[in-house]
C-alpha positions in Angstrom: 31.8 -35.5 -54.7 33.3 -38.9 -54.1 32.0 -42.2 -55.6 30.3 -43.3 -52.3 28.3 -40.1 -52.3 27.4 -40.3 -56.0 25.8 -43.7 -55.6 23.4 -42.3 -53.0 21.8 -40.4 -55.9 22.0 -43.0 -58.6 22.0 -46.6 -57.4 18.9 -48.6 -56.8 17.1 -47.6 -53.6 16.6 -51.2 -52.7 20.3 -52.0 -53.0 21.2 -48.9 -51.1 18.9 -49.8 -48.2 20.3 -53.3 -48.0 23.9 -52.0 -48.1 23.4 -49.3 -45.4 20.8 -51.0 -43.2 21.9 -54.6 -42.8 25.1 -53.7 -40.7 23.0 -51.3 -38.6 20.3 -53.9 -38.1 22.9 -56.5 -37.0 24.4 -53.9 -34.6 21.0 -53.1 -33.1 20.1 -56.7 -32.6 23.4 -57.6 -31.0 23.0 -54.6 -28.7 19.5 -55.7 -27.7 20.7 -59.2 -27.0 22.6 -57.9 -24.0 19.4 -57.1 -22.1 17.2 -59.8 -23.7 19.5 -62.7 -22.9 20.1 -61.5 -19.3 16.3 -61.5 -18.7 15.9 -64.9 -20.3 18.5 -66.5 -18.0 17.4 -64.6 -14.9 13.7 -65.5 -15.4 14.6 -69.2 -15.6 16.6 -69.4 -12.3 15.0 -72.3 -10.4 12.8 -71.3 -7.5 13.3 -67.6 -7.7 12.9 -66.7 -11.4 9.7 -64.7 -11.1 10.9 -62.5 -8.3 14.4 -62.2 -9.8 13.1 -60.9 -13.1 10.9 -58.5 -11.2 13.9 -57.3 -9.3 15.6 -56.8 -12.7 12.6 -54.9 -13.9 13.0 -52.5 -11.0 16.6 -51.8 -12.1 15.7 -50.9 -15.7 15.6 -47.1 -15.1 19.1 -47.2 -13.6 20.4 -49.2 -16.6 18.8 -46.6 -18.8 20.5 -43.7 -16.9 23.9 -45.4 -17.4 23.1 -45.8 -21.1 22.2 -42.1 -21.2 25.6 -41.0 -19.9 27.3 -43.4 -22.3 25.4 -41.8 -25.2 26.1 -38.3 -23.9 29.9 -38.8 -24.2 30.0 -41.4 -27.0 27.7 -39.8 -29.5 28.9 -36.3 -28.6 32.5 -37.3 -29.0 32.0 -39.2 -32.2 30.1 -36.5 -34.0 32.7 -33.9 -33.0 35.5 -36.2 -34.1 33.9 -36.5 -37.6 33.4 -32.7 -37.8 37.0 -32.0 -36.9 38.4 -34.6 -39.3 36.2 -33.1 -42.0 37.7 -29.7 -41.2 41.2 -31.2 -41.4 41.8 -30.5 -37.7 43.3 -33.9 -36.8 45.0 -32.8 -33.6 41.8 -31.5 -32.2 40.1 -34.8 -33.1 42.8 -36.6 -31.1 42.2 -34.4 -28.1 38.5 -35.3 -28.2 39.4 -39.0 -28.0 41.4 -38.4 -24.8 38.8 -36.2 -23.2 36.1 -38.7 -23.9 38.1 -41.4 -22.1 38.6 -39.2 -19.1 34.9 -38.2 -19.0 33.8 -41.8 -19.2 36.1 -42.6 -16.2 34.9 -39.6 -14.1 31.2 -40.1 -14.8 31.5 -43.8 -14.2 33.1 -43.3 -10.8 30.5 -40.7 -9.7 27.6 -42.9 -10.7 29.1 -45.9 -8.9 29.6 -43.9 -5.7 26.2 -42.2 -5.7 24.3 -45.3 -6.8 26.0 -47.5 -4.2 25.4 -45.1 -1.3 21.8 -44.4 -2.1 20.9 -47.8 -3.7 18.0 -48.7 -1.3 16.3 -45.3 -1.6 16.8 -45.2 -5.4 15.4 -48.7 -5.9 12.3 -48.0 -3.7 11.6 -44.8 -5.7 11.9 -46.9 -8.8 9.3 -49.4 -7.7 11.0 -52.0 -5.5 9.1 -53.6 -2.6 10.5 -55.4 0.4 10.1 -58.7 -1.6 11.9 -57.5 -4.7 14.5 -55.2 -3.1 16.9 -58.0 -2.3 17.0 -59.1 -5.9 17.2 -55.6 -7.4 20.0 -54.7 -5.0 22.0 -57.9 -5.6 22.0 -57.1 -9.3 22.5 -53.4 -9.1 25.4 -53.4 -6.6 27.5 -55.4 -9.1 26.3 -53.5 -12.1 27.3 -50.2 -10.4 30.8 -51.5 -9.8 31.2 -51.9 -13.5 29.7 -48.5 -14.5 33.1 -47.3 -15.6 33.3 -50.3 -17.9 29.8 -49.8 -19.2 30.2 -46.2 -20.1 33.7 -46.7 -21.5 32.5 -49.6 -23.7 29.8 -47.4 -25.2 32.3 -44.5 -25.7 34.9 -46.7 -27.4 32.2 -48.4 -29.6 31.2 -44.9 -30.9 34.6 -43.3 -31.3 36.2 -46.3 -33.0 33.4 -45.9 -35.6 34.1 -42.2 -35.9 37.8 -43.1 -36.2 36.9 -44.8 -39.5 36.8 -48.5 -38.3 33.1 -49.5 -38.1 34.0 -53.1 -38.8 36.2 -53.4 -35.7 33.5 -51.6 -33.7 30.9 -54.2 -34.8 33.3 -57.1 -34.1 34.0 -55.9 -30.6 30.3 -55.5 -29.9 29.5 -59.0 -31.2 32.3 -60.6 -29.1 31.1 -58.7 -26.0 27.6 -59.9 -26.5 28.7 -63.6 -27.1 30.9 -63.4 -24.0 27.9 -62.2 -22.0 25.7 -65.0 -23.2 28.3 -67.7 -22.4 29.1 -66.2 -18.9 25.3 -65.9 -18.2 24.9 -69.7 -18.6 28.1 -70.5 -16.7 27.8 -68.2 -13.8 24.0 -68.4 -13.3 23.6 -72.2 -13.7 27.1 -73.6 -13.6 28.2 -71.8 -10.5 24.7 -71.2 -9.1 25.3 -67.5 -8.7 21.8 -66.5 -9.6 21.0 -62.9 -10.4 24.5 -61.9 -9.2 26.0 -64.1 -11.9 24.0 -62.3 -14.5 25.3 -58.9 -13.3 28.9 -60.2 -13.2 28.5 -61.6 -16.7 27.3 -58.2 -18.0 30.1 -56.1 -16.4 32.8 -58.7 -17.4 31.7 -58.6 -21.1 31.5 -54.8 -21.0 35.0 -54.8 -19.3 36.3 -56.9 -22.2 34.8 -54.5 -24.7 36.2 -51.4 -23.0 39.7 -52.9 -22.6 39.7 -54.0 -26.3 38.7 -50.5 -27.3 41.4 -48.9 -25.2 44.1 -51.3 -26.5 43.1 -50.3 -30.1 44.4 -46.8 -29.2 47.3 -47.8 -26.9 48.8 -50.1 -29.5 48.8 -47.4 -32.1 46.6 -49.2 -34.6 44.0 -46.4 -34.6 43.8 -43.7 -37.3 43.7 -41.1 -34.6 46.7 -41.4 -32.3 46.3 -41.6 -28.5 48.3 -39.1 -26.5 48.5 -38.9 -22.7 48.3 -35.2 -22.8 44.8 -35.4 -24.5 43.4 -37.0 -21.3 43.6 -33.6 -19.5 40.1 -32.1 -19.7 39.6 -29.1 -22.0 36.4 -27.3 -21.0 35.8 -26.2 -24.6 36.0 -29.8 -25.8 33.8 -31.0 -22.9 31.2 -28.3 -23.9 31.3 -29.5 -27.5 30.8 -33.1 -26.5 27.9 -32.3 -24.2 26.3 -29.9 -26.7 26.0 -32.7 -29.3 25.3 -35.5 -26.9 22.7 -33.7 -24.9 19.7 -34.6 -27.2 20.1 -38.5 -27.0 21.1 -38.0 -23.4 17.8 -36.2 -22.7 15.8 -38.8 -24.6 17.3 -41.6 -22.5 16.6 -39.7 -19.3 13.0 -39.3 -20.4 12.8 -43.0 -21.1 14.1 -43.7 -17.6 11.4 -41.4 -16.1 8.8 -43.3 -18.1 10.1 -46.6 -16.7 10.0 -45.3 -13.1 6.3 -44.0 -13.5 5.4 -47.3 -15.2 7.0 -49.5 -12.5 5.1 -47.6 -9.8 1.8 -47.8 -11.7 2.3 -51.6 -12.3 3.0 -52.2 -8.6 0.0 -50.0 -7.5 -2.6 -51.5 -9.9 -1.1 -54.9 -10.2 1.6 -56.5 -8.1 5.4 -57.0 -8.0 4.9 -59.7 -10.7 3.5 -57.1 -13.0 6.9 -55.3 -13.0 8.5 -58.6 -13.9 5.9 -59.1 -16.7 6.8 -55.7 -18.1 10.5 -56.6 -18.1 9.6 -59.6 -20.3 7.2 -57.7 -22.5 9.7 -54.9 -23.2 12.3 -57.5 -24.2 9.9 -59.3 -26.6 8.8 -56.0 -28.2 12.4 -54.9 -28.4 13.2 -57.9 -30.6 10.8 -56.7 -33.2 11.7 -53.0 -32.8 15.5 -53.3 -33.4 15.3 -54.3 -37.1 13.3 -51.1 -37.7 15.7 -48.9 -35.7 18.6 -50.4 -37.8 16.7 -49.9 -41.0 16.0 -46.2 -40.4 19.7 -45.7 -39.5 20.5 -47.0 -43.0 17.7 -44.9 -44.5 19.0 -41.6 -43.1 22.0 -40.9 -45.4 20.0 -41.9 -48.5 17.1 -39.6 -47.7 19.4 -36.8 -46.5 21.5 -36.9 -49.7 18.5 -37.0 -52.1 16.5 -34.4 -50.1 19.5 -32.1 -50.2 19.9 -32.7 -54.0 16.1 -32.1 -54.4 15.7 -35.6 -55.8 12.4 -35.8 -53.9 11.1 -38.8 -55.7 14.1 -40.9 -54.6 13.7 -39.6 -51.0 10.0 -40.5 -50.9 10.7 -43.9 -52.5 13.3 -44.6 -49.8 10.8 -43.7 -47.1 8.1 -45.9 -48.7 10.4 -49.0 -48.9 11.7 -48.4 -45.4 8.1 -48.1 -44.1 7.1 -51.3 -46.0 10.0 -53.3 -44.6 9.4 -52.0 -41.1 5.7 -52.8 -41.3 6.5 -56.4 -42.3 8.6 -56.8 -39.2 5.9 -55.3 -37.0 3.0 -57.3 -38.6 4.9 -60.6 -38.2 5.7 -59.6 -34.6 2.1 -58.7 -33.9 0.8 -62.0 -35.4 3.3 -64.1 -33.3 2.4 -62.1 -30.1 -1.4 -62.5 -30.6 -1.4 -66.2 -31.7 1.6 -67.8 -29.9 2.4 -65.5 -26.9 3.1 -68.5 -24.6 6.0 -69.5 -26.8 7.6 -66.1 -26.6 6.9 -65.6 -22.9 8.0 -69.1 -22.1 11.6 -68.2 -23.2 11.8 -65.9 -20.2 9.8 -67.6 -17.5 7.4 -70.6 -17.1 5.9 -69.7 -13.7 2.1 -70.1 -14.3 1.1 -66.9 -12.5 3.7 -64.7 -14.0 3.1 -66.2 -17.5 -0.7 -65.4 -17.2 0.1 -61.8 -16.3 2.7 -61.4 -19.0 0.6 -63.0 -21.8 -2.3 -60.7 -21.0 -0.1 -57.6 -20.8 1.9 -58.5 -24.0 -1.2 -58.8 -26.1 -2.6 -55.4 -25.0 0.8 -53.6 -24.9 1.6 -54.6 -28.5 -1.9 -53.9 -29.8 -0.7 -51.0 -32.1 2.5 -52.7 -33.2 1.4 -53.1 -36.9 1.1 -49.3 -37.3 4.1 -47.9 -35.4 6.3 -48.0 -38.5 4.6 -44.7 -39.4 5.8 -43.1 -36.2 9.3 -44.6 -36.2 10.2 -44.4 -39.9 8.2 -41.1 -40.4 10.0 -39.4 -37.5 13.4 -40.4 -38.9 12.4 -39.3 -42.4 11.6 -35.9 -41.0 14.9 -35.8 -39.2 16.8 -36.9 -42.3 15.3 -34.0 -44.2 16.9 -31.5 -41.8 13.9 -30.8 -39.5 15.5 -31.9 -36.2 13.2 -30.0 -33.9 10.0 -31.3 -35.5 11.5 -34.9 -35.4 12.4 -34.5 -31.7 8.8 -33.5 -30.9 7.4 -36.3 -32.9 9.7 -38.8 -31.1 8.8 -37.4 -27.7 5.1 -37.7 -28.5 5.2 -41.5 -28.6 7.8 -42.0 -25.8 7.0 -39.3 -23.3 4.5 -36.5 -24.0 1.5 -38.7 -24.6 2.7 -41.9 -22.9 3.2 -40.4 -19.4 -0.3 -39.0 -19.1 -1.7 -42.2 -20.5 0.1 -44.2 -17.8 -1.2 -41.9 -15.1 -4.8 -41.6 -16.4 -5.9 -44.9 -18.0 -5.2 -47.1 -14.9 -7.7 -45.0 -12.9 -10.4 -46.3 -15.2 -9.0 -49.7 -16.4 -6.8 -50.8 -13.5 -3.7 -52.8 -14.6 -5.1 -53.1 -18.1 -4.8 -49.3 -18.3 -1.0 -49.6 -17.9 -0.8 -52.1 -20.7 -3.0 -50.0 -23.0 -1.0 -46.8 -22.3 1.7 -47.6 -24.9 -0.6 -48.5 -27.8 -2.7 -45.5 -27.1 0.4 -43.3 -27.4 1.4 -45.2 -30.5 -1.9 -44.6 -32.3 -2.0 -40.9 -31.5 1.7 -40.3 -32.3 1.4 -42.3 -35.6 -1.7 -40.2 -36.6 0.1 -36.9 -35.9 3.2 -38.1 -37.7 1.2 -39.1 -40.7 -0.3 -35.6 -40.9 3.1 -34.0 -40.7 4.4 -36.4 -43.4 1.6 -35.6 -45.8 2.3 -31.8 -45.4 6.0 -32.4 -45.9 5.6 -34.4 -49.1 3.0 -31.9 -50.5 5.5 -29.1 -49.9 7.8 -30.8 -52.5 5.3 -30.2 -55.3 5.2 -26.5 -54.3 9.0 -26.4 -54.3 9.2 -28.1 -57.8 6.5 -25.7 -59.1 8.6 -22.7 -58.0 11.7 -24.2 -59.5 9.9 -24.7 -62.8 8.5 -21.1 -62.8 12.1 -19.8 -62.2 13.3 -21.9 -65.2 10.5 -20.5 -67.4 11.3 -16.9 -66.4 15.0 -17.5 -67.0 14.2 -18.6 -70.6 
């Protein structure tokens, strides 16, 4: 056991959480800024902001699908690279790097071609009306051209981390985000390119990220060496990548499905502007969710190590501190949303009609925000203790299994308010179920300790 592993079982839980969580929180916040900043600039385009951000809202499922494929290859490749390196199979790890680059290229080209050919039909299914189609199409046609860059950027970001250089991965991500912000301002307002400028800024920054990642391997600075021969697809490697990446891929596809159903419900029970309101609402809530997502990423190795070592008290303490910190984020967010929603919404759009719809929706949508730490932290705790299937079900409860029926049922009784209340209803039910699972999980530790004590007595 090396020193870095030993400290997981001995060092102060608070210090460990800070050490492991802060980089992850920064990474999650930087990643979120890509979408949030785009929506801020687009919503403030003079004259067309409300309809432009609504057009962007329609494209959210497509963006999620692109993200899904990036995670399929990126996470699948990175996990397998780590496994192969742990097994001492360096050459196989290098083949995975090459195969992941090829997969990113092939999948990106396919999505670009299919998306461009069927863009009108896809966008209408995803909630576009005749009024918003022009904005959605203007944005998506450019985004689709950069799909290869988008997926490659995500893949390189992951495999560079797996290659043992998380610092460079974070730097590349931060520079890409900063580039996107600067280009958004220059292209949207400086060159009056509107929503197309936002799309161009996004694919340019992602292109920069992808090229930087590729150059890391081409220049030979990487720990794993790039070889042209590794670009040739090996079906065994492809299967390994897809096997690991399929879970996050499926989760993102499910999220995309939820967005499609939500967009159509918003349009049916509200208006085009309701879709634009949801684009703003999801951005605001994302700002408060990202710290918690980063926190649980830092929590996982601490819980996993101590659970495996049967240091249950340390595992539980890690969970409690993580839940407390997450809850603080969520309570602060809930208070800001309830008392100064106009300030938050005003960063994205100042159109009176859209602002009224968004403020009303935001207050209702975030109603359960103070308690969702139980669901998010609890689900990750269960996953960290090795119960991946249970964790997957708990995660799907909040994001899919309960949420989709709520989106379909509640609006029939509450109209547009039913769409806003669907998420907090799912949050409350999922958090309750997660709490029950957690209580049973923690009680099982006492039984495990009692059995261990009995065995010790018998041995004596």
